[in-house]
Residue frames relative to the residue before (quaternion, step in Angstrom):
aa qw qx qy qz dx dy dz
M 1.0000 0.0000 0.0000 0.0000 0.00 0.00 0.00
Q 0.3280 -0.7784 0.5118 0.1565 3.57 -0.79 1.02
G 0.4999 -0.6635 0.4357 0.3464 3.59 1.16 -0.12
G 0.1202 0.8434 -0.5118 0.1109 3.52 0.78 1.03
N 0.7317 0.3721 -0.2630 0.5069 3.61 1.09 -0.32
L 0.6497 -0.5662 0.3603 0.3570 3.52 -1.22 0.58
G 0.6223 0.5652 -0.3480 0.4150 3.60 0.97 -0.78
Y 0.6498 0.5069 -0.3135 0.4717 3.56 0.95 -0.87
R 0.6576 0.5170 -0.3109 0.4513 3.57 0.93 -0.89
L 0.6653 0.4993 -0.3083 0.4615 3.58 0.98 -0.82
L 0.6639 0.5075 -0.3056 0.4563 3.58 0.97 -0.85
C 0.7301 0.3994 -0.2261 0.5063 3.58 1.04 -0.72
N 0.4284 -0.7254 0.4385 0.3129 3.58 1.32 0.14
L 0.3831 0.6975 -0.5033 0.3369 3.56 0.95 0.94
A 0.5293 -0.6270 0.4635 0.3345 3.56 -1.15 0.55
P 0.4519 -0.6589 0.5166 0.3078 3.59 -0.94 0.81
P 0.6724 -0.5272 0.3248 0.4056 3.60 -1.13 0.54
L 0.6741 0.5056 -0.3168 0.4355 3.61 0.99 -0.70
D 0.6593 0.5223 -0.3103 0.4430 3.60 1.17 -0.46
R 0.5591 0.5983 -0.4042 0.4075 3.57 1.19 -0.20
P 0.4739 -0.6696 0.4783 0.3136 3.61 -0.90 0.81
V 0.4677 -0.6954 0.4768 0.2654 3.55 -0.99 0.86
G 0.8016 0.1901 -0.0841 0.5606 3.56 0.86 -0.96
E 0.6929 -0.4353 0.3520 0.4544 3.50 -1.30 -0.21
I 0.2735 -0.7645 0.5584 0.1700 3.54 -1.00 0.76
G 0.4081 0.7423 -0.4506 0.2818 3.60 1.26 -0.10
P 0.7039 0.4475 -0.2918 0.4682 3.63 0.71 -0.97
L 0.6405 0.5158 -0.3355 0.4595 3.60 1.00 -0.73
A 0.6465 0.5126 -0.3207 0.4651 3.56 0.99 -0.79
A 0.6437 0.5187 -0.3247 0.4595 3.59 1.01 -0.77
V 0.6488 0.5002 -0.3157 0.4788 3.59 0.96 -0.81
H 0.6465 0.5160 -0.3206 0.4616 3.57 0.95 -0.86
M 0.6630 0.4957 -0.3093 0.4681 3.61 0.92 -0.87
H 0.6252 0.5333 -0.3357 0.4605 3.58 1.01 -0.79
N 0.6675 0.4918 -0.2989 0.4724 3.59 0.93 -0.88
M 0.6430 0.5161 -0.3206 0.4662 3.58 1.01 -0.76
M 0.6566 0.5004 -0.3155 0.4679 3.59 0.97 -0.79
K 0.6222 0.5250 -0.3413 0.4699 3.59 1.05 -0.71
A 0.6557 0.5032 -0.3076 0.4715 3.57 0.95 -0.87
L 0.6408 0.5205 -0.3252 0.4612 3.59 1.00 -0.78
N 0.6515 0.5051 -0.3186 0.4679 3.59 0.96 -0.82
L 0.6372 0.5168 -0.3315 0.4659 3.59 1.00 -0.74
L 0.6452 0.5122 -0.3166 0.4703 3.58 1.02 -0.75
K 0.6375 0.5211 -0.3285 0.4628 3.58 1.01 -0.77
E 0.6546 0.5051 -0.3111 0.4686 3.58 0.96 -0.84
A 0.6459 0.5096 -0.3196 0.4701 3.59 0.97 -0.81
K 0.6385 0.5190 -0.3268 0.4649 3.60 1.00 -0.77
K 0.6342 0.5216 -0.3358 0.4614 3.60 0.97 -0.80
R 0.6571 0.5015 -0.3149 0.4663 3.58 0.93 -0.87
D 0.6563 0.5084 -0.3088 0.4642 3.57 0.95 -0.85
D 0.6472 0.5163 -0.3211 0.4599 3.58 0.99 -0.81
L 0.6458 0.5084 -0.3194 0.4716 3.59 0.99 -0.79
E 0.6558 0.5040 -0.3109 0.4683 3.57 0.95 -0.85
L 0.6479 0.5159 -0.3149 0.4635 3.57 0.97 -0.82
A 0.6431 0.5185 -0.3218 0.4627 3.59 0.98 -0.82
S 0.6692 0.4857 -0.3120 0.4678 3.60 0.93 -0.82
L 0.6383 0.5144 -0.3298 0.4682 3.60 1.04 -0.70
K 0.6298 0.5179 -0.3367 0.4708 3.59 1.04 -0.72
D 0.6318 0.5249 -0.3299 0.4653 3.61 1.00 -0.79
K 0.6522 0.5082 -0.3116 0.4683 3.57 0.96 -0.85
A 0.6431 0.5227 -0.3223 0.4576 3.58 0.99 -0.82
V 0.6451 0.5104 -0.3222 0.4686 3.60 0.97 -0.81
K 0.6511 0.5106 -0.3141 0.4654 3.59 0.97 -0.85
L 0.6591 0.5052 -0.3115 0.4618 3.59 0.97 -0.83
E 0.6212 0.5265 -0.3434 0.4680 3.60 1.03 -0.71
G 0.6420 0.5202 -0.3164 0.4660 3.58 1.02 -0.80
L 0.6569 0.5024 -0.3057 0.4718 3.59 0.99 -0.79
E 0.6295 0.5288 -0.3381 0.4579 3.59 1.02 -0.74
K 0.6529 0.5076 -0.3185 0.4633 3.57 0.99 -0.80
E 0.6380 0.5282 -0.3218 0.4586 3.60 1.04 -0.75
V 0.6561 0.5146 -0.3105 0.4565 3.57 1.02 -0.83
Q 0.6725 0.4854 -0.3099 0.4649 3.62 0.94 -0.76
C-alpha cells in the first residue's frame, strides 16, 4: 500500500502530497544562507565599531576623572 489516503499518511508520519516541495530547495537554501552570512558580517562590523566607540568613551571618562581630581 502506497498510502493513498491522508489517514494512512498521518499514522505513518508521512508528508501529505501538498506538503512536498515541488522544485529543488537547494538553490533557495544557498541564497538564504548567503543572505544570513552577509547579515552576520554586518552585525560583526557594527559590533567592532561599537566596541571602538565604547573604548574611546571609557578613555575620555578616565581622563575627565583625572582632571576633576586635579581641580579639587
